[in-house]
ZAKEMI-750582 format. One record per residue (C-alpha): residue number from 1; residue in three letters; z, x, y. Coordinates in steps of 0.5 Angstrom, whole numbers. Each point is the difference from the previous one (the first is absolute). Example, Ala and Ser with C-alpha at 12.3 -4.5 7.8 and 13.67 -1.06 7.14 Angstrom:
BEGIN
pos:1&code:ala&w:16&u:25&v:-9
pos:2&code:ser&w:-2&u:2&v:7
END
This chain:
BEGIN
pos:1&code:unk&w:-140&u:62&v:43
pos:2&code:unk&w:-7&u:-3&v:-2
pos:3&code:unk&w:-5&u:6&v:1
pos:4&code:unk&w:-5&u:-3&v:4
pos:5&code:unk&w:-1&u:-4&v:7
pos:6&code:unk&w:-5&u:-4&v:3
pos:7&code:unk&w:0&u:-1&v:8
pos:8&code:unk&w:-6&u:-5&v:3
pos:9&code:unk&w:0&u:-1&v:7
pos:10&code:unk&w:-3&u:-7&v:2
pos:11&code:unk&w:0&u:-4&v:6
pos:12&code:unk&w:5&u:-5&v:-2
pos:13&code:unk&w:6&u:5&v:-3
pos:14&code:unk&w:0&u:6&v:-4
pos:15&code:unk&w:0&u:0&v:-7
pos:16&code:unk&w:5&u:5&v:-4
pos:17&code:unk&w:2&u:1&v:-7
pos:18&code:unk&w:1&u:4&v:-6
pos:19&code:unk&w:-3&u:0&v:-6
pos:20&code:unk&w:0&u:3&v:-7
pos:21&code:unk&w:5&u:2&v:-5
pos:22&code:unk&w:4&u:6&v:-1
pos:23&code:unk&w:1&u:2&v:-8
pos:24&code:unk&w:-3&u:1&v:-6
pos:25&code:unk&w:-4&u:-6&v:-2
pos:26&code:unk&w:-7&u:-1&v:-1
pos:27&code:unk&w:-1&u:-2&v:8
pos:28&code:unk&w:6&u:5&v:3
pos:29&code:unk&w:0&u:6&v:3
pos:30&code:unk&w:5&u:6&v:0
pos:31&code:unk&w:-3&u:6&v:5
pos:32&code:unk&w:-6&u:-1&v:4
pos:33&code:unk&w:-4&u:7&v:1
pos:34&code:unk&w:-6&u:-3&v:4
pos:35&code:unk&w:-3&u:-6&v:3
pos:36&code:unk&w:-7&u:-1&v:1
pos:37&code:unk&w:-3&u:-5&v:4
pos:38&code:unk&w:-6&u:-2&v:-3
pos:39&code:unk&w:-3&u:-6&v:4
pos:40&code:unk&w:3&u:-6&v:4
pos:41&code:unk&w:3&u:-3&v:-6
pos:42&code:unk&w:2&u:5&v:-5
pos:43&code:unk&w:4&u:7&v:-1
pos:44&code:unk&w:1&u:5&v:-5
pos:45&code:unk&w:6&u:3&v:-2
pos:46&code:unk&w:3&u:6&v:-4
pos:47&code:unk&w:6&u:-1&v:-3
pos:48&code:unk&w:5&u:5&v:-4
pos:49&code:unk&w:-6&u:5&v:0
pos:50&code:unk&w:-4&u:-3&v:-6
pos:51&code:unk&w:-1&u:-8&v:2
pos:52&code:unk&w:-5&u:-2&v:4
pos:53&code:unk&w:-1&u:-7&v:2
pos:54&code:unk&w:-4&u:-4&v:5
pos:55&code:unk&w:2&u:-7&v:3
pos:56&code:unk&w:-2&u:-5&v:5
pos:57&code:unk&w:5&u:-2&v:6
pos:58&code:unk&w:4&u:-6&v:-3
pos:59&code:unk&w:2&u:-6&v:5
pos:60&code:unk&w:7&u:-1&v:2
pos:61&code:unk&w:4&u:-3&v:-6
pos:62&code:unk&w:-5&u:2&v:-4
pos:63&code:unk&w:0&u:5&v:-6
pos:64&code:unk&w:-3&u:7&v:0
pos:65&code:unk&w:-6&u:0&v:-6
pos:66&code:unk&w:-3&u:7&v:-2
pos:67&code:unk&w:-7&u:-1&v:-1
pos:68&code:unk&w:-1&u:7&v:-3
pos:69&code:unk&w:5&u:5&v:-3
pos:70&code:unk&w:-2&u:7&v:-2
pos:71&code:unk&w:5&u:5&v:-4
pos:72&code:unk&w:-2&u:7&v:1
pos:73&code:unk&w:0&u:5&v:-5
pos:74&code:unk&w:2&u:5&v:5
pos:75&code:unk&w:5&u:0&v:5
pos:76&code:unk&w:-3&u:0&v:8
pos:77&code:unk&w:4&u:0&v:6
pos:78&code:unk&w:-5&u:-4&v:4
pos:79&code:unk&w:-7&u:-4&v:-2
pos:80&code:unk&w:-6&u:-3&v:4
pos:81&code:unk&w:-5&u:-4&v:-2
pos:82&code:unk&w:-7&u:2&v:1
pos:83&code:unk&w:-7&u:-4&v:2
pos:84&code:unk&w:-2&u:1&v:-7
pos:85&code:unk&w:6&u:-4&v:-3
pos:86&code:unk&w:3&u:7&v:-3
pos:87&code:unk&w:7&u:3&v:2
pos:88&code:unk&w:2&u:7&v:3
pos:89&code:unk&w:7&u:2&v:-1
pos:90&code:unk&w:4&u:6&v:3
pos:91&code:unk&w:3&u:3&v:-6
pos:92&code:unk&w:5&u:5&v:-2
pos:93&code:unk&w:-4&u:5&v:-5
pos:94&code:unk&w:-5&u:6&v:1
pos:95&code:unk&w:-5&u:-5&v:3
pos:96&code:unk&w:1&u:-3&v:7
pos:97&code:unk&w:-3&u:-7&v:-1
pos:98&code:unk&w:-1&u:-4&v:-6
pos:99&code:unk&w:-6&u:-5&v:0
pos:100&code:unk&w:0&u:-6&v:-5
pos:101&code:unk&w:-4&u:-6&v:-2
pos:102&code:unk&w:1&u:-7&v:2
pos:103&code:unk&w:5&u:0&v:-6
pos:104&code:unk&w:4&u:6&v:2
pos:105&code:unk&w:-3&u:4&v:-6
pos:106&code:unk&w:-1&u:8&v:3
pos:107&code:unk&w:-7&u:2&v:2
pos:108&code:unk&w:1&u:7&v:3
pos:109&code:unk&w:5&u:4&v:4
pos:110&code:unk&w:-2&u:4&v:6
pos:111&code:unk&w:2&u:6&v:4
pos:112&code:unk&w:7&u:3&v:0
pos:113&code:unk&w:5&u:0&v:5
pos:114&code:unk&w:0&u:4&v:7
pos:115&code:unk&w:3&u:7&v:0
pos:116&code:unk&w:2&u:5&v:5
pos:117&code:unk&w:-1&u:6&v:-3
pos:118&code:unk&w:-2&u:4&v:-7
pos:119&code:unk&w:8&u:0&v:-2
pos:120&code:unk&w:0&u:-8&v:1
pos:121&code:unk&w:-6&u:-1&v:-4
pos:122&code:unk&w:3&u:4&v:-6
pos:123&code:unk&w:5&u:-5&v:0
pos:124&code:unk&w:-4&u:-5&v:-2
pos:125&code:unk&w:-3&u:-7&v:2
pos:126&code:unk&w:4&u:-4&v:-4
pos:127&code:unk&w:7&u:4&v:2
pos:128&code:unk&w:-2&u:0&v:8
pos:129&code:unk&w:-2&u:-8&v:0
pos:130&code:unk&w:7&u:-2&v:1
pos:131&code:unk&w:0&u:4&v:7
pos:132&code:unk&w:-7&u:-3&v:2
pos:133&code:unk&w:1&u:-8&v:-2
pos:134&code:unk&w:-2&u:-4&v:6
pos:135&code:unk&w:-5&u:-6&v:2
pos:136&code:unk&w:-7&u:-3&v:-2
pos:137&code:unk&w:-3&u:-5&v:4
pos:138&code:unk&w:-7&u:-3&v:0
pos:139&code:unk&w:-5&u:-2&v:5
pos:140&code:unk&w:-1&u:-8&v:0
pos:141&code:unk&w:-7&u:1&v:-4
pos:142&code:unk&w:4&u:4&v:-5
pos:143&code:unk&w:-5&u:6&v:-1
pos:144&code:unk&w:4&u:5&v:4
pos:145&code:unk&w:7&u:2&v:0
pos:146&code:unk&w:5&u:5&v:3
pos:147&code:unk&w:6&u:4&v:-3
pos:148&code:unk&w:6&u:2&v:4
pos:149&code:unk&w:6&u:4&v:-2
pos:150&code:unk&w:7&u:-2&v:2
pos:151&code:unk&w:2&u:7&v:1
pos:152&code:unk&w:-4&u:6&v:4
pos:153&code:unk&w:-6&u:-2&v:4
pos:154&code:unk&w:-5&u:-2&v:-5
pos:155&code:unk&w:-6&u:-5&v:0
pos:156&code:unk&w:-6&u:-1&v:-4
pos:157&code:unk&w:-6&u:-5&v:0
pos:158&code:unk&w:-4&u:-2&v:-6
pos:159&code:unk&w:-7&u:-4&v:-1
pos:160&code:unk&w:1&u:-4&v:-6
pos:161&code:unk&w:-6&u:-1&v:-5
pos:162&code:unk&w:0&u:-4&v:-7
pos:163&code:unk&w:3&u:5&v:-5
pos:164&code:unk&w:1&u:5&v:5
pos:165&code:unk&w:3&u:3&v:7
pos:166&code:unk&w:-3&u:4&v:5
pos:167&code:unk&w:4&u:5&v:5
pos:168&code:unk&w:-2&u:-2&v:7
pos:169&code:unk&w:5&u:5&v:4
pos:170&code:unk&w:7&u:3&v:-1
pos:171&code:unk&w:5&u:1&v:5
pos:172&code:unk&w:6&u:5&v:-2
pos:173&code:unk&w:4&u:2&v:6
pos:174&code:unk&w:7&u:1&v:-3
pos:175&code:unk&w:2&u:0&v:-7
pos:176&code:unk&w:7&u:-2&v:-3
pos:177&code:unk&w:6&u:5&v:-1
pos:178&code:unk&w:3&u:-1&v:-7
pos:179&code:unk&w:4&u:3&v:-5
pos:180&code:unk&w:-2&u:0&v:-8
pos:181&code:unk&w:5&u:-3&v:-4
pos:182&code:unk&w:2&u:4&v:-6
pos:183&code:unk&w:4&u:-5&v:-4
pos:184&code:unk&w:-3&u:-5&v:-5
pos:185&code:unk&w:-2&u:-5&v:5
pos:186&code:unk&w:-7&u:0&v:3
pos:187&code:unk&w:-1&u:0&v:7
pos:188&code:unk&w:1&u:4&v:6
pos:189&code:unk&w:6&u:1&v:5
pos:190&code:unk&w:-2&u:-1&v:7
pos:191&code:unk&w:2&u:5&v:5
pos:192&code:unk&w:4&u:-2&v:6
pos:193&code:unk&w:-5&u:3&v:5
pos:194&code:unk&w:-6&u:-4&v:-3
pos:195&code:unk&w:-3&u:-5&v:5
pos:196&code:unk&w:-1&u:-7&v:-1
pos:197&code:unk&w:-7&u:-1&v:0
pos:198&code:unk&w:-5&u:-7&v:0
pos:199&code:unk&w:5&u:-6&v:0
pos:200&code:unk&w:-6&u:-5&v:-1
pos:201&code:unk&w:-7&u:-1&v:0
pos:202&code:unk&w:-5&u:-6&v:2
pos:203&code:unk&w:-7&u:0&v:0
pos:204&code:unk&w:-6&u:-4&v:3
pos:205&code:unk&w:-7&u:1&v:-1
pos:206&code:unk&w:0&u:5&v:6
pos:207&code:unk&w:6&u:3&v:0
pos:208&code:unk&w:6&u:3&v:-4
pos:209&code:unk&w:7&u:-1&v:4
pos:210&code:unk&w:6&u:4&v:-2
pos:211&code:unk&w:7&u:0&v:2
pos:212&code:unk&w:3&u:7&v:0
pos:213&code:unk&w:7&u:3&v:1
pos:214&code:unk&w:0&u:7&v:0
pos:215&code:unk&w:7&u:1&v:0
pos:216&code:unk&w:4&u:4&v:-5
pos:217&code:unk&w:4&u:-4&v:-5
pos:218&code:unk&w:7&u:1&v:3
pos:219&code:unk&w:-2&u:-2&v:6
pos:220&code:unk&w:-3&u:-7&v:-2
pos:221&code:unk&w:6&u:-1&v:-6
pos:222&code:unk&w:4&u:-5&v:5
pos:223&code:unk&w:-6&u:-5&v:0
pos:224&code:unk&w:0&u:-6&v:-3
pos:225&code:unk&w:-7&u:0&v:-2
pos:226&code:unk&w:-5&u:6&v:-2
pos:227&code:unk&w:-3&u:0&v:7
pos:228&code:unk&w:-4&u:3&v:5
pos:229&code:unk&w:-3&u:-1&v:8
pos:230&code:unk&w:-6&u:4&v:0
pos:231&code:unk&w:-7&u:-4&v:-2
pos:232&code:unk&w:-6&u:4&v:-2
pos:233&code:unk&w:-6&u:-3&v:0
pos:234&code:unk&w:-6&u:3&v:-4
pos:235&code:unk&w:-7&u:-2&v:-1
pos:236&code:unk&w:-3&u:0&v:-7
pos:237&code:unk&w:-3&u:7&v:1
pos:238&code:unk&w:8&u:2&v:0
pos:239&code:unk&w:-1&u:1&v:8
pos:240&code:unk&w:6&u:-1&v:4
pos:241&code:unk&w:-2&u:-5&v:5
pos:242&code:unk&w:6&u:-1&v:4
pos:243&code:unk&w:8&u:1&v:0
pos:244&code:unk&w:5&u:-5&v:2
pos:245&code:unk&w:8&u:1&v:1
pos:246&code:unk&w:3&u:-7&v:-2
pos:247&code:unk&w:6&u:-2&v:4
pos:248&code:unk&w:4&u:-2&v:-6
pos:249&code:unk&w:0&u:4&v:-7
pos:250&code:unk&w:-4&u:-4&v:-5
pos:251&code:unk&w:-1&u:-1&v:-7
pos:252&code:unk&w:-6&u:-4&v:-4
pos:253&code:unk&w:-6&u:-2&v:4
pos:254&code:unk&w:-5&u:-5&v:1
pos:255&code:unk&w:-6&u:0&v:4
pos:256&code:unk&w:-5&u:-6&v:3
pos:257&code:unk&w:-7&u:0&v:-3
pos:258&code:unk&w:-3&u:1&v:7
pos:259&code:unk&w:5&u:6&v:1
pos:260&code:unk&w:3&u:-3&v:6
pos:261&code:unk&w:8&u:-1&v:-2
pos:262&code:unk&w:4&u:3&v:-5
pos:263&code:unk&w:7&u:-3&v:-3
pos:264&code:unk&w:5&u:5&v:-3
pos:265&code:unk&w:8&u:-1&v:-2
pos:266&code:unk&w:5&u:4&v:4
pos:267&code:unk&w:8&u:0&v:-1
pos:268&code:unk&w:1&u:2&v:7
pos:269&code:unk&w:4&u:-3&v:2
pos:270&code:unk&w:0&u:-5&v:-5
pos:271&code:unk&w:-5&u:-1&v:-6
pos:272&code:unk&w:-6&u:-4&v:3
pos:273&code:unk&w:-7&u:-1&v:0
pos:274&code:unk&w:-4&u:3&v:6
pos:275&code:unk&w:-7&u:0&v:2
pos:276&code:unk&w:-4&u:5&v:5
pos:277&code:unk&w:-6&u:-2&v:4
pos:278&code:unk&w:-5&u:6&v:-1
pos:279&code:unk&w:-5&u:3&v:5
pos:280&code:unk&w:-7&u:0&v:-2
pos:281&code:unk&w:-1&u:6&v:-5
pos:282&code:unk&w:-7&u:3&v:1
pos:283&code:unk&w:-3&u:4&v:-6
pos:284&code:unk&w:-3&u:7&v:1
pos:285&code:unk&w:-2&u:-1&v:8
pos:286&code:unk&w:1&u:3&v:6
pos:287&code:unk&w:6&u:-4&v:1
pos:288&code:unk&w:4&u:3&v:-6
pos:289&code:unk&w:-2&u:7&v:3
pos:290&code:unk&w:2&u:-2&v:7
pos:291&code:unk&w:7&u:-2&v:-3
pos:292&code:unk&w:1&u:7&v:-3
pos:293&code:unk&w:-2&u:4&v:6
pos:294&code:unk&w:4&u:-5&v:4
pos:295&code:unk&w:6&u:2&v:-4
pos:296&code:unk&w:-1&u:7&v:1
pos:297&code:unk&w:0&u:-1&v:8
pos:298&code:unk&w:6&u:-4&v:0
pos:299&code:unk&w:4&u:6&v:-4
pos:300&code:unk&w:-2&u:4&v:6
pos:301&code:unk&w:3&u:-4&v:5
pos:302&code:unk&w:7&u:3&v:0
pos:303&code:unk&w:4&u:2&v:6
pos:304&code:unk&w:-4&u:-4&v:5
pos:305&code:unk&w:-5&u:5&v:0
pos:306&code:unk&w:-7&u:-2&v:0
pos:307&code:unk&w:-5&u:3&v:-6
pos:308&code:unk&w:-5&u:5&v:3
pos:309&code:unk&w:-7&u:-2&v:0
pos:310&code:unk&w:-1&u:5&v:-6
pos:311&code:unk&w:5&u:-3&v:-4
pos:312&code:unk&w:-3&u:-7&v:0
pos:313&code:unk&w:-5&u:3&v:-6
pos:314&code:unk&w:-4&u:-5&v:-3
pos:315&code:unk&w:4&u:-6&v:3
pos:316&code:unk&w:-5&u:0&v:6
pos:317&code:unk&w:-6&u:0&v:-5
pos:318&code:unk&w:2&u:-7&v:-1
pos:319&code:unk&w:4&u:-2&v:6
pos:320&code:unk&w:-3&u:4&v:6
pos:321&code:unk&w:7&u:2&v:2
pos:322&code:unk&w:1&u:4&v:6
pos:323&code:unk&w:5&u:3&v:4
pos:324&code:unk&w:-1&u:-2&v:8
pos:325&code:unk&w:6&u:2&v:5
pos:326&code:unk&w:5&u:0&v:-6
pos:327&code:unk&w:-2&u:-6&v:-3
pos:328&code:unk&w:-3&u:-2&v:-6
pos:329&code:unk&w:-6&u:-4&v:0
pos:330&code:unk&w:-4&u:-4&v:-5
pos:331&code:unk&w:-8&u:-1&v:0
pos:332&code:unk&w:-2&u:-2&v:-7
pos:333&code:unk&w:-7&u:-1&v:-2
pos:334&code:unk&w:-1&u:-7&v:3
pos:335&code:unk&w:-6&u:-1&v:-5
pos:336&code:unk&w:5&u:0&v:-6
pos:337&code:unk&w:7&u:-2&v:3
pos:338&code:unk&w:3&u:-3&v:5
pos:339&code:unk&w:7&u:1&v:2
pos:340&code:unk&w:5&u:-6&v:-2
pos:341&code:unk&w:7&u:3&v:2
pos:342&code:unk&w:3&u:6&v:3
pos:343&code:unk&w:7&u:1&v:1
pos:344&code:unk&w:5&u:6&v:0
pos:345&code:unk&w:7&u:0&v:-3
pos:346&code:unk&w:5&u:5&v:2
pos:347&code:unk&w:6&u:1&v:-6
pos:348&code:unk&w:6&u:5&v:2
pos:349&code:unk&w:3&u:3&v:-6
pos:350&code:unk&w:2&u:7&v:2
pos:351&code:unk&w:-7&u:1&v:3
pos:352&code:unk&w:-5&u:-5&v:3
pos:353&code:unk&w:-6&u:-2&v:-4
pos:354&code:unk&w:-6&u:-3&v:4
pos:355&code:unk&w:-4&u:-4&v:-5
pos:356&code:unk&w:-7&u:-4&v:3
pos:357&code:unk&w:-2&u:-6&v:-4
pos:358&code:unk&w:-7&u:0&v:0
pos:359&code:unk&w:-3&u:-6&v:-4
pos:360&code:unk&w:-8&u:0&v:0
pos:361&code:unk&w:-4&u:-6&v:-2
pos:362&code:unk&w:-6&u:1&v:-4
pos:363&code:unk&w:-6&u:-3&v:3
END
């Protein structure tokens, strides 16, 4: 089939069509490694690891015309365009990132691939690069980007400057498990116990959104697509702001500019485009701290037993939680918050868990 498709929801009727050609001609594509949204008219794509192209969306029954094509000297698995008309790619080499100028000529290489311990470090950055392949995603201003690994639980945040990359934060909670190849081929053999990591990422000016799997390779081998059902939301300092559990596993990801809605692809039960409405995500506020403490509180609501007053901990600092006659009461600081909703759910699965939903609105 043709490699790209376009869908436009308009008032009268939706427009849906395929475009582009598969092949080895001058305007054809064979194997796309990454696609970057540049603006509402243009995208950039990496084909066969060494050919980068930029083109505008064609209309229905129009031919795709490539506006810019770069033949890269070094194979890359992902590439992003920066605010400085330069490019950053994820390489398979001793250095993790390659920065090029607007013509694709190398400027500088940066950093080495993650490693768990000294033994893995001795294996060499180029050798272990095969185990740490993943995604690169920029914010709309293209002055920051995020790297995430397909294996383990690793995500990095970077600031982009002209001719330079600066580290903002690195989160490395779980590393890939792999065996080193001993034959004549480069690469690694992933262990069956390795966890699938971050499936896809998307960034707005405020947040980074990442679909995470966390299941072992064997557990997700039956899936049609490489998918996950956990959505992690970070701010650009690398702070985990919020987690969601999606009701269907998803791959690929797109978020509205106002951080209110996300789109994704699911294969459950059929391959479909889906969207989710997002709650208002707060940055570094008491609401975020309150959510963390609330999660702790819900965990200790087991077997229909009320938590002790002492076990309420810091939660009471934000919500002024008290136990009165065996019932839990909230009295948040009304100078800061007002209660939007309080609800109680009971879930029975070998044990009873009582969860209290407390939504506070910041005044």
